[in-house]
C-alpha positions as CSV (number, residue, x, y, z in Angstrom):
1,X,14.5,-12.7,-2.9
2,X,15.4,-15.5,-0.8
3,X,15.4,-15.2,2.6
4,X,17.9,-18.6,3.0
5,X,20.8,-17.8,0.5
6,X,23.3,-18.2,2.7
7,X,23.8,-19.2,6.6
8,X,23.6,-16.3,9.1
9,X,27.1,-14.8,10.2
10,X,27.1,-14.7,14.1
11,X,30.5,-13.6,14.4
12,X,33.8,-13.2,12.5
13,X,36.9,-14.9,12.7
14,X,40.0,-13.4,11.0
15,X,43.3,-14.7,12.2
16,X,46.0,-12.6,12.1
17,X,43.9,-9.5,12.2
18,X,43.4,-6.9,14.7
19,X,39.8,-6.9,16.0
20,X,39.6,-3.3,16.5
21,X,35.9,-3.3,17.6
22,X,33.1,-5.9,17.9
23,X,29.5,-3.7,18.2
24,X,26.3,-5.0,18.5
25,X,26.2,-5.6,14.7
26,X,29.4,-4.7,13.0
27,X,33.4,-6.4,13.5
28,X,36.0,-3.9,12.6
29,X,39.4,-5.3,11.8
30,X,42.5,-3.4,11.3
31,X,43.9,-3.6,7.9
32,X,46.8,-0.9,7.5
33,X,47.7,2.2,9.3
34,X,45.1,3.6,6.9
35,X,42.7,1.0,6.3
36,X,39.9,-0.8,8.3
37,X,37.6,-3.6,7.3
38,X,34.0,-3.2,8.5
39,X,32.1,-6.7,8.7
40,X,28.2,-6.6,9.1
41,X,27.0,-9.5,10.9
42,X,23.7,-11.1,11.1
43,X,23.5,-9.9,14.9
44,X,20.5,-8.0,15.9
45,X,19.9,-6.2,19.1
46,X,16.7,-5.1,20.5
47,X,16.4,-3.0,23.9
48,X,20.2,-2.8,23.7
49,X,20.7,-6.5,24.2
50,X,22.2,-8.7,21.7
51,X,19.9,-11.5,20.9
52,X,21.2,-15.2,20.6
53,X,19.2,-15.5,17.5
54,X,20.6,-14.0,14.4
55,X,18.9,-13.1,11.2
56,X,20.0,-14.4,8.0
57,X,21.2,-11.8,5.4
58,X,20.7,-8.5,7.5
59,X,24.7,-8.0,7.5
60,X,24.6,-8.0,3.8
61,X,21.3,-5.9,3.4
62,X,23.1,-3.0,5.8
63,X,26.3,-3.2,3.9
64,X,24.5,-3.0,0.4
65,X,22.0,-0.4,1.5
66,X,25.2,1.5,2.6
67,X,26.7,1.4,-0.3
68,X,23.6,2.4,-2.1
69,X,23.2,5.7,0.1
70,X,27.3,6.5,0.0
71,X,26.5,6.4,-3.9
72,X,23.6,8.3,-3.9
73,X,25.2,11.2,-1.7
74,X,28.5,11.6,-3.4
75,X,28.2,14.6,-4.6
76,X,26.9,16.3,-1.3
77,X,29.1,14.7,1.2
78,X,32.7,12.3,0.9
79,X,32.3,8.9,2.7
80,X,35.1,6.7,4.0
81,X,34.3,3.5,1.3
82,X,37.6,2.2,-0.4
83,X,35.8,-0.6,-2.1
84,X,33.2,-3.2,-1.4
85,X,34.3,-5.9,-3.8
86,X,35.9,-8.7,-2.2
87,X,38.2,-9.1,-5.4
88,X,39.5,-5.7,-4.9
89,X,40.5,-6.4,-1.3
90,X,44.4,-6.6,-0.3
91,X,45.8,-10.3,-1.2
92,X,46.1,-11.0,2.6
93,X,42.1,-10.8,3.4
94,X,41.7,-13.3,0.2
95,X,41.6,-16.4,2.1
96,X,38.5,-15.1,4.2
97,X,36.4,-14.0,1.0
98,X,33.7,-16.6,1.9
99,X,33.4,-14.7,5.3
100,X,33.4,-11.4,3.8
101,X,31.3,-11.6,0.6
102,X,28.5,-9.3,0.4
103,X,28.9,-7.8,3.8
104,X,32.0,-6.0,4.2
105,X,33.5,-2.7,3.1
106,X,37.3,-1.7,3.2
107,X,37.3,1.9,4.6
108,X,39.7,4.8,5.2
109,X,40.2,5.0,9.1
110,X,38.7,8.6,10.0
111,X,39.1,11.1,13.2
112,X,35.4,10.5,14.4
113,X,33.4,13.2,16.0
114,X,32.0,12.2,19.3
115,X,28.6,12.8,18.7
116,X,25.8,11.1,16.9
117,X,24.0,13.1,13.9
118,X,20.1,12.7,13.9
119,X,17.6,14.3,11.7
120,X,14.0,13.6,12.5
121,X,11.0,14.6,10.1
122,X,8.4,12.7,11.8
123,X,8.2,12.6,15.6
124,X,8.7,8.9,16.9
125,X,10.7,7.0,19.5
126,X,12.9,8.7,22.1
127,X,12.1,12.2,20.1
128,X,8.2,11.3,20.9
129,X,8.5,10.4,24.5
130,X,10.9,13.4,24.9
131,X,8.0,15.9,23.4
132,X,5.3,13.9,25.8
133,X,7.6,15.0,28.5
134,X,8.2,18.6,28.1
135,X,7.0,19.7,24.3
136,X,10.3,19.3,22.8
137,X,13.2,17.2,21.6
138,X,16.7,18.0,22.3
139,X,16.0,21.6,23.8
140,X,13.6,22.5,20.3
141,X,10.4,23.6,21.3
142,X,7.8,21.9,18.8
143,X,4.3,23.7,20.0
144,X,1.6,22.0,20.9
145,X,-0.6,19.2,19.0
146,X,1.6,17.1,17.3
147,X,0.9,13.4,17.2
148,X,2.8,10.1,17.5
149,X,4.3,9.8,14.1
150,X,3.1,13.3,13.2
151,X,5.2,14.8,10.4
152,X,7.2,18.1,11.5
153,X,7.0,21.6,9.9
154,X,10.8,20.8,8.6
155,X,13.5,18.4,10.0
156,X,15.1,18.9,12.7
157,X,18.8,17.8,14.1
158,X,18.6,16.3,17.5
159,X,22.1,15.2,18.3
160,X,23.2,12.4,20.7
161,X,26.1,11.1,22.6
162,X,27.7,8.0,21.5
163,X,27.4,5.0,24.0
164,X,29.2,1.9,23.9
165,X,26.8,0.1,26.1
166,X,23.3,1.1,26.7
167,X,21.3,4.0,25.5
168,X,22.8,6.9,23.5
169,X,21.6,10.0,25.0
170,X,19.8,12.8,23.2
171,X,21.6,16.3,23.6
172,X,21.1,19.9,22.9
173,X,22.8,21.8,20.0
174,X,24.6,23.6,22.6
175,X,25.7,20.6,24.2
176,X,27.0,19.8,20.9
177,X,28.8,22.6,20.1
178,X,30.7,22.3,23.6
179,X,31.8,19.0,22.3
180,X,32.8,19.8,18.8
181,X,32.7,23.7,18.1
182,X,30.2,25.7,16.8
183,X,31.7,25.9,13.5
184,X,31.8,22.1,13.2
185,X,28.6,21.5,14.7
186,X,26.8,24.1,12.4
187,X,28.4,22.2,9.7
188,X,27.3,18.9,10.9
189,X,23.6,20.0,11.5
190,X,23.2,21.6,8.0
191,X,24.7,18.3,6.3
192,X,22.7,16.1,8.1
193,X,19.3,17.9,7.2
194,X,20.7,18.0,3.6
195,X,21.2,14.3,3.5
196,X,18.0,13.6,5.1
197,X,15.9,16.0,3.2
198,X,17.3,14.0,-0.2
199,X,17.1,10.7,1.0
200,X,13.4,11.5,2.3
201,X,12.5,12.6,-1.1
202,X,13.8,9.5,-2.5
203,X,11.9,7.3,-0.2
204,X,8.8,8.9,-0.9
205,X,9.4,8.6,-4.7
206,X,9.8,4.8,-3.9
207,X,6.7,4.2,-1.3
208,X,8.6,5.0,2.1
209,X,8.5,7.5,4.5
210,X,12.0,8.1,6.3
211,X,10.9,9.3,9.7
212,X,14.4,10.0,11.0
213,X,17.7,8.8,10.7
214,X,20.9,8.6,12.8
215,X,24.7,9.7,10.8
216,X,28.1,9.6,11.7
217,X,30.8,12.0,10.7
218,X,34.5,12.4,11.0
219,X,37.7,14.1,9.4
220,X,39.2,12.6,6.8
221,X,42.6,14.4,5.6
222,X,40.8,17.4,7.2
223,X,37.5,17.1,5.5
224,X,34.2,16.3,7.0
225,X,33.4,12.9,5.8
226,X,30.5,10.3,6.2
227,X,31.3,7.2,7.9
228,X,30.0,3.7,9.4
229,X,26.7,2.9,7.8
230,X,24.2,5.2,6.0
231,X,20.7,5.3,6.1
232,X,19.9,2.0,6.6
233,X,17.2,-0.2,8.5
234,X,19.1,-0.2,11.8
235,X,20.0,3.7,11.7
236,X,16.9,4.6,10.4
237,X,13.1,4.3,10.7
238,X,11.4,3.6,7.5
239,X,7.5,3.1,7.4
240,X,5.8,2.0,4.6
241,X,3.8,5.1,2.9
242,X,0.6,3.5,2.1
243,X,0.3,2.4,5.8
244,X,1.1,5.5,7.0
245,X,-1.1,7.0,9.6
246,X,-0.3,9.7,12.0
247,X,-1.3,9.3,15.6
248,X,0.0,5.8,16.5
249,X,3.0,3.5,16.0
250,X,3.7,2.5,12.5
251,X,4.6,-0.7,10.5
252,X,8.4,-0.3,9.6
253,X,11.1,-2.0,7.6
254,X,13.5,-2.9,10.3
255,X,13.5,-4.6,13.8
256,X,10.1,-3.7,14.8
257,X,8.8,-6.9,14.2
258,X,11.5,-8.4,16.7
259,X,10.6,-5.6,19.4
260,X,6.8,-6.2,19.0
261,X,7.2,-9.8,19.5
262,X,9.5,-9.4,22.5
263,X,7.0,-7.3,24.3
264,X,4.7,-10.0,24.4
265,X,7.0,-12.3,26.7
266,X,7.7,-12.0,30.1
267,X,11.5,-10.8,29.8
268,X,13.0,-7.9,31.5
269,X,14.6,-6.5,28.8
270,X,18.1,-7.2,30.1
271,X,21.0,-9.6,29.3
272,X,20.4,-12.9,28.2
273,X,17.9,-12.0,25.7
274,X,15.2,-14.8,24.7
275,X,15.6,-17.0,21.7
276,X,13.4,-15.6,18.2
277,X,10.8,-18.5,16.9
278,X,11.8,-19.3,13.3
279,X,8.5,-17.4,11.9
280,X,9.7,-14.0,13.7
281,X,13.1,-14.7,12.1
282,X,12.1,-15.4,8.7
283,X,9.9,-12.5,8.7
284,X,12.6,-10.1,10.0
285,X,15.0,-11.3,7.1
286,X,11.9,-10.5,4.8
287,X,11.4,-7.1,6.2
288,X,15.3,-6.3,5.7
289,X,15.2,-7.5,2.1
290,X,12.4,-5.6,1.3
291,X,13.6,-2.1,2.4
292,X,16.5,-2.9,0.0
293,X,14.6,-4.0,-2.8
294,X,12.2,-1.1,-2.4
295,X,14.7,1.8,-1.8
296,X,16.9,0.5,-4.9
297,X,15.0,-1.1,-7.0
298,X,17.2,-3.7,-7.3
299,X,17.0,-7.7,-5.8
300,X,20.4,-8.6,-4.0
301,X,19.9,-12.0,-5.4
302,X,20.2,-10.7,-9.3
303,X,23.6,-9.1,-8.2
């Protein structure tokens, strides 16, 4: 796996196409009334600040791993993907194929639900902090004695509100009901847990612990549909099974390597973020590529 197959893409530029949204990582363009183009850049954020240094190939990994999971879950839930093959993109997009190859998806527009659907099988991150504070996560009482990174008796549904900037806010199931209705909230809860369980079993078979994951759903022709990205290292916590040990923070296949480096600096975690040294960039690229090959059994360089 090569970390230097291509130069990093920090920001895309598609003249003539409306930029609908530019998130921390993705640029989303309007193609027509029914379709959007999602492009995953190599931008990286930490502590909700987009850093000035990109991670080469990160966007490629996010896109290709989402495609893998969309296919893996196709019998469980429909998804918004039309195609990720640039050759199949509309003719008007062909002049931009160099920017788009490997890191973009043509998708259907959906009516997105205003919540993040989070499933946790292990206690880490904000869930661990909530548990330490009050013994519960999103209103779910977990009982005493759970250690950091500890495995729960079964996956729990811990929704969050979407935040355009800053931190998403963990909410109770009843708050989710108030936002989208009980029937829909129950369907999203059950679907999120089912997806987590299936992905977790696959991960364990590959030697990876899926600690938690964040999914986004919407309505497409009245049908609940999986959108955005799926089970990537940016939306999930993946830990190497052979190194897993409850009672502490875990090594992971994501940007934790960047967070750990930033914690050594005298930085107040507000914009602007510090530049990353070459060795941190290279190691982080390797982590993302390792996540892809471990979960899919394929090498991006061989596709």
